DONU-921056 format. One record per residue: residue number from 1; residue in three letters; x negated, y negated, z negated of N, C-alpha, C, O in turn. Coordinates in steps of 0.001 Angstrom, whole numbers, plus 500000, padded with zeros to 6 digits. Each point is the difference from the previous one (the first is absolute). Example, Ala and Ser with C-alpha at 12.3 -4.5 7.8 and 13.67 -1.06 7.14 Angstrom:
2
   seq   type     n.c1     n.c2     n.c3    ca.c1    ca.c2    ca.c3     c.c1     c.c2     c.c3     o.c1     o.c2     o.c3
     1    ALA   486810   505690   492200   500890   498810   500000   499100   498800   500000   498964   500019   499335
     2    SER   501386   498931   501385   499180   498810   499940   500770   498910   499270   499491   498892   499831
This chain:
82
   seq   type     n.c1     n.c2     n.c3    ca.c1    ca.c2    ca.c3     c.c1     c.c2     c.c3     o.c1     o.c2     o.c3
     1    MET   808022   492657   782677   501337   500551   500027   500098   501104   501046   499506   499860   501118
     2    LYS   501133   501228   498506   500177   501108   500929   501468   500400   500039   500739   499804   499036
     3    THR   499665   500757   502090   501355   500521   500122   500064   501381   499347   498971   500616   499721
     4    VAL   502230   499849   500044   500176   501302   499372   499397   501104   500866   499388   500931   499476
     5    ASP   500779   498974   501844   499425   501046   500855   498477   500020   499917   499401   501073   500058
     6    CYS   499962   497772   499807   498535   499956   499840   499591   500587   498647   499001   500713   499903
     7    LEU   501768   498986   499066   499710   500550   498676   500147   501527   500003   499215   500708   499369
     8    LEU   501787   499781   501338   500173   501449   500122   498782   500625   500668   499495   501031   499557
     9    GLU   500048   498340   501501   498831   500510   500724   498763   499979   499110   499246   500972   499954
    10    ASP   500547   497911   499335   498841   499892   499108   500027   501064   498899   498964   500555   499633
    11    ALA   502239   499721   499845   500139   500978   498916   500037   501436   500523   499919   500957   499230
    12    ASP   500204   499173   502081   500138   501317   500636   501226   500744   499452   499951   501189   499687
    13    TRP   501158   498048   500213   501279   500533   499542   500963   500080   501165   499916   499224   500952
    14    ALA   500993   501716   498960   501146   500058   500909   501115   499163   499388   499960   499673   498814
    15    VAL   501019   499989   501987   501157   499239   499501   500648   500737   498831   500427   499380   499026
    16    GLU   499642   501937   501075   500607   500803   498937   499249   499855   498679   500609   500001   498930
    17    ASP   498058   499873   501149   499193   499805   498788   500374   498688   499325   500207   499950   498788
    18    LEU   499876   498998   502003   500360   498697   499445   501419   500024   499448   500250   499463   498921
    19    ALA   500675   501146   501796   501391   500067   499545   500070   500673   498626   500712   499536   499109
    20    GLU   498558   501539   500734   500007   500707   498721   499388   499151   498894   500557   499899   498907
    21    ARG   498299   499494   501379   499315   499184   498986   500795   498742   499628   499950   499548   498856
    22    ALA   500781   499890   502112   500761   498771   499763   501448   500276   499592   500757   499072   499712
    23    ASP   499622   502202   500264   501363   500398   499652   501032   499335   500916   500993   499429   499549
    24    LEU   498730   500668   501756   500904   499494   501035   500315   501141   500960   499303   501015   500012
    25    THR   501733   498821   500781   500300   501022   500993   498957   499947   501108   499404   498957   500267
    26    THR   500391   502176   500361   499057   500054   501109   500459   499105   501137   499183   499326   500628
    27    GLU   502115   500662   499643   500539   499186   501097   499736   498509   499769   499570   499296   500914
    28    ARG   500687   500226   497861   499765   498583   499703   498521   499687   500049   499601   498968   500540
    29    THR   499583   501908   498904   498556   499777   499990   499449   499936   501418   499151   499162   500303
    30    GLU   501333   501727   500566   499556   499991   501388   500405   498699   500691   499206   499420   500740
    31    ALA   502017   500120   499027   500467   498747   500609   499151   498822   499538   499690   499105   500787
    32    ILE   499938   500896   497948   499141   498931   499464   498616   500076   500635   499450   498982   500420
    33    ALA   499988   502221   499649   498657   500171   500570   499946   499612   501468   498988   499481   500471
    34    LEU   502098   500769   500257   500043   499658   501424   500385   498545   500252   500001   499546   501144
    35    GLY   500321   499731   497799   500368   498590   500148   501422   499787   500464   500344   498909   500454
    36    ARG   500498   502120   499443   501399   499874   500406   500889   499517   498861   501149   499623   500229
    37    TRP   498330   500386   498545   500793   499645   498831   499143   499162   499065   498882   500392   499664
    38    THR   501628   498468   499918   499305   499189   499005   500457   500467   498625   501186   499914   499682
    39    PRO   497893   500579   499503   500387   500562   498717   500488   498949   499004   499601   498836   500044
    40    SER   501269   501612   499062   500495   499146   498919   498865   499765   499004   498981   500688   500058
    41    PRO   501179   498358   499039   498961   499788   498980   499701   501255   499176   498844   500247   499654
    42    VAL   502171   500538   500031   499788   501238   499239   499205   501002   500833   499081   500640   499488
    43    GLU   501265   499501   501790   499266   500916   500883   498557   499535   500174   499082   500820   500022
    44    ARG   500717   497880   500102   498636   499465   500129   499152   500354   498791   498846   500408   500128
    45    LYS   501752   499426   498690   499275   500296   498766   499634   501480   499938   498870   500346   499654
    46    LYS   502075   500526   500678   499745   501442   499971   498899   500397   500972   499130   500805   499668
    47    ILE   500908   498633   501524   498989   500330   501013   498627   499493   499583   499015   500733   500082
    48    ALA   500916   498027   499477   498719   499437   499566   499419   500813   498842   498810   500312   499989
    49    GLU   502037   500028   499040   499527   500792   498861   499511   501380   500450   499029   500524   499454
    50    ALA   501638   500057   501532   499565   501303   500517   498580   499922   500556   499219   500941   499863
    51    PHE   500454   497924   500769   498650   499804   500547   499022   499470   498951   498795   499945   500245
    52    GLY   501724   499664   498586   499138   499463   498950   499542   498579   500260   498918   499601   499571
    53    ILE   501907   499634   501133   499680   498605   500312   501194   499115   499643   501064   500498   499632
    54    SER   498750   498202   500478   501112   499079   499752   500782   499781   501294   499480   500199   501098
    55    GLY   501760   499395   498753   500848   499732   501162   499473   498887   500881   500316   499948   501188
    56    GLU   498877   499149   498241   499438   498895   500772   498910   500460   500966   499605   499263   500903
    57    GLU   499921   501947   498900   498946   500532   500863   500549   500728   501227   499238   500518   500817
    58    VAL   502095   499515   499303   500641   500723   501100   500715   499013   500909   500669   499080   499530
    59    SER   499185   501117   501758   500737   499196   500983   501337   500685   500241   500053   501083   500582
    60    TRP   501024   498284   498972   501339   500576   500109   500718   499405   501190   499665   498904   500449
    61    GLY   501309   501803   500061   500862   499417   501020   500052   500807   501269   499303   501000   500171
    62    HIS   501550   498529   500709   500200   500674   501278   498801   499795   500909   499307   498984   499935
    63    THR   500470   502002   500907   499024   499858   501075   500754   500244   501299   501099   500554   499987
    64    MET   498330   499045   501106   500694   500107   501278   499323   501047   500868   498789   499949   500214
    65    ASP   501977   500982   500275   499506   501002   500931   499600   499289   501298   500800   499236   500541
    66    PRO   497991   500992   499972   499557   499309   501221   500940   500189   501185   500125   499104   500835
    67    ARG   500536   502047   499250   500935   500213   501108   501149   499010   499921   500469   499504   501024
    68    ASN   499993   500204   497744   501077   499031   499848   499543   498592   500336   500755   499219   500578
    69    VAL   498022   500459   499065   499461   498680   500328   499952   499842   501514   500413   498968   500529
    70    ARG   499087   502043   500171   499905   499933   501463   501385   499847   500607   500185   499179   500899
    71    TYR   500790   501588   498636   501353   499897   500546   500554   498596   499802   500594   499430   500915
    72    ARG   499218   500018   497912   500548   498666   499726   499317   498929   500850   500614   498991   500348
    73    ARG   498120   501232   499980   499272   499017   500823   500350   500113   501470   500141   498987   500684
    74    PHE   500003   502259   499819   500135   500186   501432   501322   500637   500432   500383   499890   501165
    75    GLY   500318   500774   497913   501244   500674   500347   499735   501245   500831   498866   500287   500382
    76    PHE   502185   500429   499882   499880   501172   500861   500005   499560   501448   500682   499044   500369
    77    LYS   498551   501663   500453   499995   499701   501448   501316   500469   500591   500480   501093   499699
    78    ASP   500073   498099   501111   501221   500392   500722   499591   500876   501176   499094   499651   500757
    79    ILE   501555   501455   499389   499664   500956   501066   500016   499342   501371   499145   500300   500834
    80    LYS   501796   498823   499413   500091   499370   501316   498846   499031   500272   499787   499611   501149
    81    ASP   499453   499987   497802   498866   499107   500160   498748   500734   500487   499032   499358   500406
    82    GLU   500975   501956   499561   498796   500757   500372   499884   500200   501494   499043   500617   500468
């Protein structure tokens, strides 16, 4: 299973290429590739078909930006603590 961003890299496509092939907006396609948006079943089908694979071969869903993970674990440093 690969994420959409990995599939883009393997295919050597830009987000715009995938958006055109999947008949989706560039903004939505970018959000899906970055893991900020979980695609609907229709969007999943369009994206998988654009890559020539089945939807079961793609890892769908949100991903977490490491900066957000760090903030949630440790919080911001209080200036007075330094």
